[in-house]
N, C-alpha and C positions, 0 to 999 in steps of 0.2 A: 539420563533418561527425561527429566523435565526440561534441562537446558536444550535438548535435541528437539523436543516438542515445542518450545517458546520458539525457537529459531524457525521451525516449519510454519508456525502462525506468522511470525514478523515477515516471512518471506511472501506468503501469501497475500498480506496486507500491501507490502510494496508493490506486488505486482498489480494488485487491484488499483492502487493509488496511480501507478504509471498508466494505466489505460484509460484512467478518469482524466489525469493531466493531459493525455494525448487528445483525447475527445474533446478536450476544452479548447485545444489548438495551442497548447502549452508544451514545451520542452521541459521545464521545470515543475518538479513535484512540490506543490504547497501544504501547508497544514491541513487546508480545507478538504485537499484529495485524500490524505491518510485518515482524518476524521470520518469521511464517508465512506472509505474503504474498511474501516472497523466495523460498519453496520451490517 
């Protein structure tokens, strides 16, 4: 249950980070993208 919930949260953060990196014109997701996606 907890592991499943944590995985769901991580996937959502990863999706948001990918969107942020694409918006910045990059194909690589950087630490800054992940930090911004967490907020």
